[in-house]
N, C-alpha and C positions, 0 to 999 in steps of 0.2 A: 724736298719732301712732299710727299703726297699726303693730302688730307682726305680723309674718308669721314663722310657725314653719317653718324651711327644714329642720329637722333630719329629718322623714321622707324629703325628698328627698335630702339628703345620705346618709342612711342606705341609702337605697335604691342610690345610686350606689355607696355603699362596698361594698354587697352584690354589686352587679353587677361591680365591680372585682375583688372577691375570687373570685367565680365565674369570671370571665375568667382570673385568674391560675392557679386550680387546674385549669382546663381546658387552658391551655398546659402547666402542669406535667405533667398526664397525657400529654398529647399529646407532649410532649417525652420522656417515659419511653417512649411506644409507639414513638417514632421511633427512640430510642437502642436499644431492644430489637429493632426490626426490622432497624436497621442492623448491630447485632452479630451478629444471626441470619444475615443475609446475607453479612457478612464470614466468619463462622466456616463457613459451608457452602460458601464460595468456597475458603477455606484446606483444608477437608477434601477438597473435588474436586481442587485442586492436588496434595494429598498421596497422594490415591488414584491420580492420574494418574503421578506420580513413582514410586510403589510398583509400577505395572504397567511402567512404562519399565524400572525396576531389574530387575524380573524377566525382562523381555525381554532386557535387556542381559547379565544373568547367564547366561540360556541360551545367547546368542550366545558369551559367553566361554567356556562349557563346550565349545561345538562347536569353537571356534577353538583352545582348549587342547588339545583331543584331536587336531586337525590338528597343532598346533605340537609335541606331543609325538610324533607320528608323523614329522614332519618331522626332529626331533632324532634320533630313532632312526635314520631313513634316513641322516642325515650322519653318525652314529657308524658306520654299516654301511660307508658310502662311505669313511670315513677309514681303517677296517680294510682295506678292499679296495685303497685307493690304497697303503697300506703293505705290502701283500701284492705288489702289482704292482712297487712300487721293489724289494723283495727279490728278486722274479723276475727283473727286469731286471738288478739288481746280479748275481746268480748267473749270469745269460747273459754278462754282461760278462765276469766272472772265468772262466767256462768257455771263453769266446773267446780270453781271455788265456793260459789254461793250454794251450789248443789250439796257439796261435802258439808258445808258449814250447817245448812238446814238438816241434813240427814243426822250429823252428829247431835244437834240440838234435839231432835226428836227422839233420839235415843237416851238423852239425858233428863228429859222433862220427867217429873213425877207424876204418873199417870192419876187422872182424875182428881189431883189435888191443885193443879196449878194450869194456868194458860200463858201462852207467850202472845201478846198483842202486837209488838212490832220488833223487827230486827233492821238495825242500821250498820251497814258494814263500810269501812274505808280501808286504805292499803294497811293501816296498822292495828285498827281497833275494831271491835264489834260491840254495839251498844243493844242490850235487850230490855225491853219494857214487858211487863207482864202483870198478872194476878194470881195470888196464890191464897190458900184457906188460912195459914197461919206462917209466923216466922221461923219454926222448924223446917217448913216445907221448902222455904226459900234457902235456908242452909243446907238442907240436903241436896237442892239443886245446885249450889255452888260447888259443894264437894264433889258433885258429879262432873261438873264442868272441869274441875281441877285434874280429874283422872282422864280427861280428853287429850288427845295428840294434837288437837288443833288449838286450844287456848292456853293462855298462861296468864298469871297475874289477874285473877278475877276480882273485881272491885266492886262492892255494893255502895253506888252513889246514894240512894234514898229508899225509904220504904214509907208508905202513907196508909194508914187505916181508912178504909172507905166503906160506907153501907151501901149495898146493892139491893134494889127492890125493897128498900125500906127497913129490912130486918136482918139481912145477912151481912155479917161484918167480915170484909175480906182486906187483904194487904196487897197494895199496889207497889210494885217494886222497879227499881232501874238498876241494871248491871253493866258494868264496863269491862270487856276482857280484851287482853292484847293477844293479836293472831301469833302463832308460831310461825316461823319463816319457812317451815317444811310444808305448809299447806299448798304452795304452789306446785311443789313436785308431786304431790299425791293425786290420784285418780280414782274415782269410785268405781 
């Protein structure tokens, strides 16, 4: 029987196999390193793009914030102006109301028999103080006020006899009248 030594062939095959595995190992390492490098560069590029976009957005935010602050300031000024206009309108209405009251009182006074010394008005009522020659004149004045469209519930608070200039005996009076709610709608 002939013996053939196959060991060198097996050894050569084994060496070839080891060389192939080492080559695959190093090739795998190169591929992994290349892949990781490519992935890292892609992430770095994405981060840089996001950073640039964030800076752009922050600059736009700064511009819009400045504009929003100006709008807020303008709104505050507008609110102040609107409040002032409301006050002016309210004063105008009150002036018109006072003018109506005074005109109506002028029409109701008994001429040359009485004088109004003061008129005090609030939202609900008007208080009149004055001087008359006698009580019938005061009563006539109260009746005239009752016919007015501006007053209701005329109430005589007090009358006091006073001597003026030593000899003339006059009556000082105080009246309280409630305003009618229609005054606000009337214009002269």
